[in-house]
N, C-alpha and C positions, 0 to 999 in steps of 0.2 A: 503492499500501500504506500510505498513511500514515492513523494514526488520528484526525486533524486534518481536519476539513470546514470549509472557509471560505466562508462566503454574503457575497458581497459586489459589486462593481459589475458583474464579468460575468453575476452570478446577477438585475441589477436592482434589487440591494438598495443603493440609492444613497446612504444614512445614511454620513456619515464614523464615525461611532460609533453604539452603541448603550446605551441608558442604563436600559432597562426591555424586557422580552420577558413575554408572556403566551403559554399555548398554548388554543386553543379546542379543543370537542368532538369536531373531526376532524383534530386534531392538527398543524392550520396555526401557524405564529407569528406575534404581531402585535408589531413591535419599533416603538419609537420614541426621537427625540432633540428636546429641548424646540426647540431653534434651527432645526432642520430638516424636520421631519415627522415622517410615520407610513409604517410598511413593515411587508408582510405577503408571508410566504414559505411556500409549499406543498412539502413533502418530496417528494411524490407525483411531481408536475409536476417539482420540484429549479429552481422559478424565485420570482422575487420579483416585488411589484410595490408602487412608491412614491410616496407623495404629500409633495413638498416643499412645506413651506408657501410662501406669497405674500401679503406684506403688502398688495398691490394689491385683493384677494379675499376672500372670506368665509372662505377657509382660510387664515388667518392665523396659525397658533398651530401647537406643535408638541407632542408628549408628552412626560411624564417619567416618569410612574409610570402603575401600570396593574394590575388584577386582574379575575378572573373571577368571578362570585357562582355561589350554587348552582342559580340557574336560567338559568347559562350567559350571561347576559348581562356584556359587556367595558366595566367602567368604565374611562376615561381622566381621569386627573390631567395637565392641559394647562398651557401657559404662560399661558393667560387664563381658567380657572376647570374646572369638572367636566364631563366628556361624557359618555355613554352609548352603545354600538349593541347593541342589542335582541337581535340575533341572529347573532353572529358566526359561528356554524357553518353558516352556510346562504348566507354571503357569496361570490360568485361572481367570481372573479378576473376582470378585465379587462373584464366584464361590468356589475357593480355600481357606482353612484359614490358610493367612502363617505364624502366631504365631506357629501352629501345625505342621508345615513343617520344620522350622527352628531346626536344630542341634547343641545343644550346645559341643564344642570341648574340651578335658579335656586336658590342656596345663601343667599339672605336675606341676615344681617348677615356671615357668612363672607367675602363680597364676592368678586371675579374675580381675585384675583391667583392666581399659580402654584402650583398643587396639586403639594406637594412629593411625598406619600405617598399610597396608600390600600390598602386590604386589607378583609377581612370578619373580623366577630365576630359571631358566633350571628346574629339577625335584621338587624345593623348593616351598611352599611358606614362605616367608618373612614377620615378622610381629614385631612390637616394642610396648613396655607399658614402664609403671613407674619405671618397674624393669630392662630392657634391650632389648634385641633384640633377637629372633628365627629363625630356620631355620626348618619348619615342610615339612619331606618328604612326598612328594605326592603319590609317589610308594606304601609308608608304609602305608599310609592313606587308597589306595584302597585295601589293600589287609587288614587292621586290621583298621576299622574305630573308633574304639572303645578306641584303644590303639596306635595311630599313634607315628611313631619315630620322637621326637622333641629334636634338640639340641637348648639348652637355654644358653645366655650370658649375666649374669648381668652386668650392667655398673653403680653400685653405689660409684665407685672407680673412673670413667670418664664419662663423659659428663651427666650422671645421667638420667632424662626422655627424652624419645622419645618425638617427637614435631609430631604435627597432620598433617599428609599426605606430612612429609617431608624425602622422599626417592626418590633417583634416582639411573639408571644405567645409567653409562657416556658410549661414544662411544669406550671407553677403555676397557668395562665389569668392572670397579668397580662397588661397591654399596657404595652408599654415603647416610647418616643417619641423620639427623639433630636432635640436643639434646638439652637439657639446656644449656649446655655449649659449644656450638659451634657444629661442625658437624665430625663425623668419617666417615674415609674410609676404607671398606674393599676389599680386593682382594679375592672373593671366590674361586680362582684358586689354593691358597694357604692358605686359612682358614681352618685351622685343625678342623674337628667337632667332637671333643673330649670329648663332655659333657652328653654321653649317661651311666646311671648308668650301673654297675659292675654285672653281673647275675652269681651265680658260682652253679654249680651242683654237689652235692655230693653223690656218690653210695656207698661209703663203708667207715670207720675209723678204721685206723690200730691203735690200742694203746699195746706200749712196757712197760713191767714191770721193777722193780729192776734188775732181773736176765737175763734181754732179751728174755722173754717168750714172745710170740705173740697173741694177740687177737682182731680177725677181726669181725666187728659190719656190717652187711649189713643193710642198709635202705630201706624200703619199700616207704615211701616218706618222703616230707620235716617235716611232722609232729613228725616223728621218734628222730628229732635232739634236 
């Protein structure tokens, strides 16, 4: 008759504690702990499956933050970077191999340190780590999953590292991020996303000599430079 239900080792949920939980489209729970791994609980089956990290295998990381976006993808902030599970709602317990389905995201200058928080804001996935915070364009990810557009802002001169799951979108639409030296407030409406690398395409070079005679060099590809 207890109002409380504990999902622990007798249900095969082997994590000693849980620091992040997300619910997929079929009301199953995805849970994680950075130092141990990832667990998956199905309320209808009333059982769980746990993947414990093993430093001697490719699955050598745990999850400490998570969010499911509008497309139903599960984003995992892990001890070695950012991962995504494309369709958690279709995952079959004890049949599918979770580690092989997880895709690691190339976050560029954000590096591969632990991702302390992830959340969504409009078309962006917002994440934070020990170096700063970033906005991953989800529309860009859908078009080019191997090279999504990411705007990253280092915070080494203020705030320092992000804190675990300390992120909030308030009633006025501001984003609040907890950091080592306090909290920062971001107004996404005026936050200029200007951290993209500049790409320049050169099709020809014009060289002028001392007597103003001109030579035009046409480039077939960038290897001609």
